[in-house]
DRENVO-21139 format. One line per field, with one value per residue: x, y, z of N, C-alpha, C in turn. Coordinates in nm, 3 decimals. Layout:
N
n.xx	X; ... .
n.yy	Y; ... .
n.zz	Z; ... .
ca.xx	X; ... .
ca.yy	Y; ... .
ca.zz	Z; ... .
c.xx	X; ... .
c.yy	Y; ... .
c.zz	Z; ... .
END
This chain:
172
n.xx	5.398; 5.364; 5.098; 4.815; 4.555; 4.218; 3.928; 3.606; 3.326; 3.021; 2.761; 2.488; 2.241; 1.963; 1.740; 1.481; 1.291; 1.006; 0.789; 0.679; 0.651; 0.766; 0.964; 1.147; 1.314; 1.605; 1.827; 2.146; 2.372; 2.704; 2.943; 3.272; 3.566; 3.894; 4.183; 4.526; 4.763; 5.088; 5.227; 5.475; 5.623; 5.413; 5.139; 4.816; 4.474; 4.182; 3.836; 3.557; 3.218; 3.102; 3.103; 3.094; 3.251; 3.326; 3.301; 3.490; 3.724; 3.727; 3.738; 3.991; 4.163; 4.104; 4.187; 4.465; 4.538; 4.465; 4.639; 4.885; 4.906; 4.963; 5.174; 5.510; 5.617; 5.884; 5.989; 5.792; 5.696; 5.586; 5.595; 5.835; 5.731; 5.753; 5.725; 5.466; 5.146; 5.245; 5.219; 4.948; 4.672; 4.338; 4.183; 4.328; 4.306; 4.044; 3.830; 3.597; 3.285; 3.155; 2.910; 2.744; 2.715; 2.488; 2.255; 1.911; 1.602; 1.413; 1.573; 1.694; 1.466; 1.374; 1.583; 1.569; 1.313; 1.365; 1.538; 1.360; 1.183; 1.352; 1.387; 1.125; 1.106; 1.251; 1.297; 1.071; 0.927; 0.751; 0.892; 1.024; 0.992; 1.004; 1.133; 1.366; 1.472; 1.754; 1.895; 2.163; 2.360; 2.657; 2.852; 3.168; 3.400; 3.722; 3.955; 4.294; 4.553; 4.890; 5.142; 5.390; 5.385; 5.230; 4.939; 4.617; 4.336; 4.064; 3.825; 3.537; 3.305; 3.036; 2.853; 2.585; 2.386; 2.134; 1.974; 1.790; 1.675; 1.424; 1.399; 1.217; 1.290; 1.285; 1.171; 1.016 .
n.yy	-0.278; -0.328; -0.275; -0.374; -0.253; -0.265; -0.144; -0.226; -0.264; -0.401; -0.523; -0.738; -0.875; -1.085; -1.317; -1.556; -1.799; -2.009; -2.250; -2.072; -1.834; -1.552; -1.625; -1.536; -1.231; -1.050; -0.808; -0.735; -0.542; -0.483; -0.354; -0.305; -0.331; -0.447; -0.573; -0.654; -0.722; -0.664; -0.686; -0.624; -0.858; -1.040; -1.177; -1.109; -1.121; -0.924; -0.831; -0.614; -0.499; -0.288; 0.037; 0.271; 0.556; 0.542; 0.268; 0.166; 0.264; 0.122; -0.137; -0.138; -0.103; -0.340; -0.530; -0.485; -0.539; -0.812; -0.923; -0.891; -1.102; -1.333; -1.599; -1.520; -1.444; -1.408; -1.407; -1.320; -1.073; -0.784; -0.770; -0.588; -0.260; -0.178; -0.411; -0.486; -0.499; -0.497; -0.580; -0.722; -0.508; -0.426; -0.396; -0.545; -0.794; -0.842; -0.803; -0.660; -0.656; -0.455; -0.466; -0.573; -0.407; -0.207; -0.350; -0.384; -0.433; -0.538; -0.659; -0.864; -1.011; -1.090; -1.257; -1.463; -1.563; -1.655; -1.868; -2.035; -2.090; -2.238; -2.467; -2.561; -2.632; -2.861; -3.201; -3.471; -3.352; -3.420; -3.569; -3.395; -3.296; -3.066; -2.736; -2.490; -2.168; -1.957; -1.630; -1.412; -1.120; -0.930; -0.661; -0.533; -0.343; -0.257; -0.091; -0.069; -0.010; -0.018; -0.041; -0.048; 0.125; 0.064; 0.129; 0.065; 0.000; -0.211; -0.343; -0.543; -0.755; -0.990; -1.277; -1.506; -1.786; -2.035; -2.360; -2.562; -2.888; -3.130; -3.456; -3.733; -4.072; -4.303; -4.543; -4.464 .
n.zz	4.983; 4.709; 4.474; 4.285; 4.127; 4.021; 3.854; 3.765; 3.541; 3.431; 3.213; 3.164; 2.958; 2.933; 2.773; 2.806; 2.651; 2.625; 2.491; 2.303; 2.442; 2.633; 2.902; 3.089; 3.147; 3.194; 3.334; 3.437; 3.619; 3.707; 3.932; 4.045; 4.256; 4.260; 4.427; 4.431; 4.661; 4.795; 5.087; 5.307; 5.175; 5.169; 5.004; 4.869; 4.742; 4.687; 4.670; 4.608; 4.587; 4.698; 4.670; 4.813; 4.956; 5.236; 5.279; 5.100; 5.216; 5.462; 5.354; 5.227; 5.451; 5.596; 5.409; 5.392; 5.659; 5.676; 5.491; 5.612; 5.794; 5.659; 5.523; 5.433; 5.097; 4.958; 4.697; 4.528; 4.306; 4.122; 3.765; 3.570; 3.495; 3.227; 3.089; 3.117; 2.969; 2.717; 2.382; 2.197; 2.116; 2.240; 2.010; 1.823; 1.940; 1.901; 2.086; 2.116; 1.973; 1.756; 1.628; 1.813; 2.027; 2.205; 2.144; 2.071; 2.252; 2.082; 1.883; 2.031; 2.104; 1.850; 1.769; 1.961; 1.899; 1.640; 1.695; 1.832; 1.622; 1.458; 1.613; 1.613; 1.347; 1.324; 1.216; 1.298; 1.509; 1.716; 1.898; 2.064; 2.383; 2.542; 2.493; 2.565; 2.500; 2.503; 2.501; 2.522; 2.597; 2.663; 2.802; 2.901; 3.095; 3.213; 3.418; 3.498; 3.732; 3.834; 4.084; 3.968; 3.761; 3.543; 3.350; 3.228; 3.008; 2.943; 2.721; 2.646; 2.469; 2.485; 2.372; 2.374; 2.286; 2.282; 2.301; 2.517; 2.537; 2.607; 2.526; 2.386; 2.379; 2.101; 2.181; 2.387 .
ca.xx	5.512; 5.312; 4.953; 4.758; 4.415; 4.134; 3.788; 3.537; 3.180; 2.969; 2.616; 2.442; 2.098; 1.929; 1.600; 1.452; 1.159; 0.963; 0.653; 0.632; 0.628; 0.878; 0.960; 1.228; 1.399; 1.680; 1.942; 2.228; 2.486; 2.796; 3.053; 3.357; 3.706; 3.976; 4.320; 4.628; 4.853; 5.209; 5.251; 5.599; 5.646; 5.295; 5.054; 4.674; 4.383; 4.057; 3.740; 3.433; 3.126; 3.051; 3.190; 3.079; 3.385; 3.357; 3.315; 3.619; 3.828; 3.729; 3.783; 4.136; 4.228; 4.090; 4.270; 4.606; 4.554; 4.457; 4.759; 4.999; 4.913; 4.993; 5.314; 5.586; 5.655; 5.984; 6.020; 5.680; 5.704; 5.527; 5.688; 5.874; 5.620; 5.772; 5.686; 5.321; 5.064; 5.314; 5.163; 4.829; 4.572; 4.202; 4.136; 4.395; 4.255; 3.905; 3.753; 3.471; 3.209; 3.079; 2.775; 2.664; 2.695; 2.362; 2.146; 1.781; 1.515; 1.350; 1.671; 1.707; 1.342; 1.371; 1.681; 1.513; 1.204; 1.424; 1.586; 1.240; 1.134; 1.444; 1.353; 0.994; 1.124; 1.328; 1.217; 1.021; 0.896; 0.675; 0.984; 1.073; 0.893; 1.006; 1.252; 1.384; 1.568; 1.812; 1.976; 2.224; 2.475; 2.719; 2.964; 3.245; 3.515; 3.804; 4.074; 4.391; 4.677; 4.981; 5.246; 5.508; 5.368; 5.138; 4.800; 4.553; 4.191; 4.025; 3.681; 3.500; 3.164; 3.013; 2.722; 2.556; 2.249; 2.125; 1.845; 1.790; 1.557; 1.395; 1.358; 1.165; 1.350; 1.190; 1.100; 0.935 .
ca.yy	-0.268; -0.321; -0.289; -0.387; -0.219; -0.253; -0.106; -0.286; -0.257; -0.486; -0.536; -0.855; -0.882; -1.218; -1.353; -1.699; -1.825; -2.149; -2.271; -1.955; -1.720; -1.503; -1.681; -1.454; -1.127; -0.992; -0.723; -0.723; -0.452; -0.502; -0.260; -0.362; -0.296; -0.558; -0.537; -0.754; -0.650; -0.723; -0.611; -0.689; -0.991; -1.124; -1.148; -1.146; -1.052; -0.887; -0.767; -0.564; -0.427; -0.175; 0.146; 0.392; 0.596; 0.488; 0.123; 0.142; 0.290; 0.006; -0.251; -0.128; -0.130; -0.483; -0.606; -0.472; -0.612; -0.956; -0.962; -0.893; -1.227; -1.446; -1.641; -1.441; -1.497; -1.307; -1.406; -1.266; -0.931; -0.748; -0.758; -0.452; -0.188; -0.171; -0.540; -0.505; -0.438; -0.499; -0.683; -0.690; -0.417; -0.480; -0.403; -0.659; -0.916; -0.853; -0.824; -0.585; -0.672; -0.331; -0.499; -0.619; -0.304; -0.135; -0.432; -0.342; -0.539; -0.599; -0.748; -0.983; -1.089; -1.151; -1.366; -1.573; -1.620; -1.729; -1.995; -2.117; -2.135; -2.342; -2.588; -2.608; -2.686; -2.986; -3.320; -3.550; -3.254; -3.481; -3.628; -3.291; -3.276; -2.923; -2.665; -2.357; -2.090; -1.843; -1.535; -1.318; -1.042; -0.858; -0.569; -0.509; -0.253; -0.258; -0.006; -0.124; 0.063; -0.097; 0.041; -0.050; 0.228; 0.022; 0.173; 0.015; -0.015; -0.325; -0.354; -0.665; -0.789; -1.134; -1.316; -1.650; -1.828; -2.180; -2.425; -2.683; -2.965; -3.261; -3.541; -3.867; -4.177; -4.370; -4.650; -4.407 .
ca.zz	4.894; 4.573; 4.460; 4.152; 4.152; 3.902; 3.868; 3.651; 3.533; 3.325; 3.200; 3.088; 2.933; 2.883; 2.750; 2.803; 2.594; 2.621; 2.441; 2.231; 2.531; 2.712; 3.038; 3.178; 3.090; 3.305; 3.307; 3.556; 3.608; 3.818; 3.951; 4.147; 4.273; 4.309; 4.464; 4.462; 4.750; 4.850; 5.210; 5.348; 5.117; 5.182; 4.888; 4.877; 4.651; 4.752; 4.579; 4.668; 4.499; 4.777; 4.627; 4.894; 5.005; 5.370; 5.266; 5.036; 5.316; 5.552; 5.273; 5.210; 5.580; 5.627; 5.315; 5.434; 5.785; 5.649; 5.417; 5.705; 5.873; 5.571; 5.512; 5.336; 4.966; 4.921; 4.554; 4.450; 4.272; 3.993; 3.653; 3.539; 3.431; 3.082; 3.030; 3.133; 2.866; 2.589; 2.295; 2.118; 2.171; 2.239; 1.871; 1.759; 2.000; 1.859; 2.208; 2.111; 1.850; 1.742; 1.585; 1.925; 2.128; 2.190; 2.091; 2.119; 2.302; 1.964; 1.818; 2.115; 2.091; 1.717; 1.767; 2.040; 1.821; 1.528; 1.751; 1.856; 1.493; 1.411; 1.688; 1.563; 1.213; 1.326; 1.181; 1.411; 1.614; 1.826; 1.995; 2.154; 2.488; 2.574; 2.447; 2.622; 2.423; 2.575; 2.425; 2.617; 2.552; 2.774; 2.777; 3.023; 3.089; 3.334; 3.419; 3.595; 3.761; 3.916; 4.145; 3.882; 3.659; 3.438; 3.348; 3.107; 3.003; 2.859; 2.694; 2.574; 2.456; 2.479; 2.321; 2.381; 2.258; 2.278; 2.325; 2.598; 2.499; 2.665; 2.415; 2.416; 2.296; 2.012; 2.252; 2.494 .
c.xx	5.467; 5.161; 4.917; 4.608; 4.338; 3.991; 3.718; 3.387; 3.137; 2.818; 2.587; 2.291; 2.067; 1.778; 1.590; 1.309; 1.132; 0.818; 0.595; 0.608; 0.756; 0.863; 1.038; 1.307; 1.473; 1.793; 2.016; 2.345; 2.575; 2.903; 3.142; 3.498; 3.778; 4.118; 4.404; 4.735; 4.977; 5.247; 5.359; 5.611; 5.529; 5.194; 4.911; 4.596; 4.251; 3.966; 3.618; 3.347; 3.062; 3.145; 3.168; 3.216; 3.420; 3.375; 3.448; 3.735; 3.840; 3.780; 3.935; 4.209; 4.219; 4.179; 4.417; 4.629; 4.553; 4.583; 4.879; 5.013; 4.948; 5.143; 5.386; 5.613; 5.759; 6.016; 5.910; 5.697; 5.630; 5.636; 5.727; 5.762; 5.631; 5.729; 5.536; 5.246; 5.131; 5.253; 5.040; 4.735; 4.436; 4.152; 4.199; 4.345; 4.108; 3.813; 3.616; 3.408; 3.118; 2.935; 2.686; 2.640; 2.563; 2.252; 2.014; 1.702; 1.448; 1.444; 1.689; 1.585; 1.338; 1.468; 1.628; 1.399; 1.256; 1.479; 1.468; 1.186; 1.222; 1.417; 1.222; 1.007; 1.204; 1.239; 1.177; 0.994; 0.828; 0.766; 1.041; 0.965; 0.887; 1.137; 1.252; 1.498; 1.623; 1.899; 2.032; 2.337; 2.528; 2.826; 3.038; 3.363; 3.591; 3.921; 4.166; 4.508; 4.760; 5.091; 5.375; 5.498; 5.272; 5.001; 4.738; 4.403; 4.161; 3.874; 3.656; 3.348; 3.153; 2.871; 2.705; 2.411; 2.249; 1.986; 1.870; 1.662; 1.547; 1.334; 1.304; 1.233; 1.242; 1.108; 1.022; 1.011 .
c.yy	-0.251; -0.335; -0.296; -0.365; -0.210; -0.218; -0.160; -0.260; -0.343; -0.490; -0.661; -0.850; -1.020; -1.234; -1.504; -1.714; -1.975; -2.153; -2.145; -1.832; -1.680; -1.556; -1.594; -1.353; -1.064; -0.905; -0.708; -0.631; -0.475; -0.394; -0.320; -0.308; -0.422; -0.510; -0.663; -0.677; -0.732; -0.634; -0.687; -0.836; -1.087; -1.081; -1.192; -1.070; -1.032; -0.820; -0.721; -0.499; -0.309; -0.057; 0.277; 0.429; 0.538; 0.336; 0.088; 0.163; 0.170; -0.118; -0.251; -0.159; -0.278; -0.567; -0.601; -0.551; -0.763; -1.003; -0.975; -1.024; -1.349; -1.481; -1.555; -1.518; -1.400; -1.301; -1.341; -1.115; -0.908; -0.745; -0.612; -0.384; -0.182; -0.300; -0.565; -0.434; -0.433; -0.610; -0.632; -0.596; -0.486; -0.496; -0.522; -0.792; -0.939; -0.882; -0.757; -0.605; -0.550; -0.358; -0.541; -0.515; -0.231; -0.217; -0.386; -0.462; -0.611; -0.696; -0.876; -1.073; -1.161; -1.269; -1.487; -1.641; -1.701; -1.864; -2.088; -2.173; -2.247; -2.474; -2.646; -2.672; -2.816; -3.103; -3.396; -3.463; -3.318; -3.540; -3.525; -3.264; -3.130; -2.865; -2.526; -2.289; -1.980; -1.761; -1.437; -1.242; -0.962; -0.762; -0.551; -0.417; -0.265; -0.165; -0.059; -0.029; -0.023; -0.006; 0.041; 0.050; 0.189; 0.084; 0.119; 0.002; -0.129; -0.325; -0.486; -0.677; -0.940; -1.164; -1.466; -1.671; -1.979; -2.229; -2.546; -2.758; -3.091; -3.344; -3.673; -3.965; -4.243; -4.477; -4.599; -4.387 .
c.zz	4.749; 4.575; 4.313; 4.174; 4.021; 3.942; 3.745; 3.658; 3.416; 3.327; 3.120; 3.078; 2.879; 2.871; 2.749; 2.752; 2.599; 2.576; 2.377; 2.316; 2.602; 2.854; 3.136; 3.096; 3.207; 3.253; 3.439; 3.527; 3.730; 3.815; 4.058; 4.145; 4.317; 4.330; 4.475; 4.539; 4.783; 4.968; 5.286; 5.305; 5.132; 5.076; 4.914; 4.771; 4.723; 4.649; 4.657; 4.561; 4.573; 4.754; 4.703; 4.953; 5.142; 5.366; 5.200; 5.132; 5.411; 5.479; 5.260; 5.341; 5.618; 5.536; 5.355; 5.562; 5.762; 5.578; 5.511; 5.782; 5.788; 5.575; 5.409; 5.207; 4.909; 4.771; 4.470; 4.432; 4.141; 3.888; 3.637; 3.462; 3.280; 3.014; 3.039; 3.022; 2.731; 2.505; 2.224; 2.192; 2.171; 2.096; 1.800; 1.813; 1.966; 1.978; 2.205; 1.973; 1.838; 1.699; 1.700; 2.031; 2.101; 2.126; 2.152; 2.173; 2.185; 1.894; 1.898; 2.101; 1.957; 1.708; 1.844; 1.964; 1.702; 1.576; 1.778; 1.726; 1.436; 1.484; 1.636; 1.426; 1.210; 1.286; 1.308; 1.532; 1.734; 1.933; 2.091; 2.258; 2.533; 2.523; 2.508; 2.549; 2.511; 2.480; 2.527; 2.550; 2.669; 2.722; 2.909; 2.993; 3.220; 3.314; 3.529; 3.609; 3.855; 3.970; 4.065; 3.766; 3.548; 3.459; 3.219; 3.123; 2.907; 2.844; 2.623; 2.566; 2.451; 2.435; 2.342; 2.342; 2.253; 2.308; 2.414; 2.568; 2.583; 2.554; 2.466; 2.322; 2.211; 2.084; 2.373; 2.621 .
END
């Protein structure tokens, strides 16, 4: 009766440093499809990252079949298409930090080293038994279409950094 389908992709890059050395560097990319289905008053959600055409066909058939066995929810319906996506745009929501897109490996390394230097500069340095620094950034995009006529695209960026420390109490 109704469908809400989205396709998304994202990338995350992270660095971990400990004791002045790179401990881990990783980059992960994800692609996926998700569906919210209403099949004769029965609602379900499904997701897959297998985007091969034959796998998507099987995914869709299994999703519809699984939805048919659920309890009916006759009151559940999508909002009117004119009401979906009304409001602030991605730009107004400040979801994308243009300064962070396309960060270089050198910029990430320099940021991680600056965090390490800040830890090293802490007073009473001898009380820090170990410190691990992490720096990560991500980008994501999603496109959504709904059977009520809504179509939209959303982009966002994310950043994180921090330090995990093991400390020794003054009394040992």
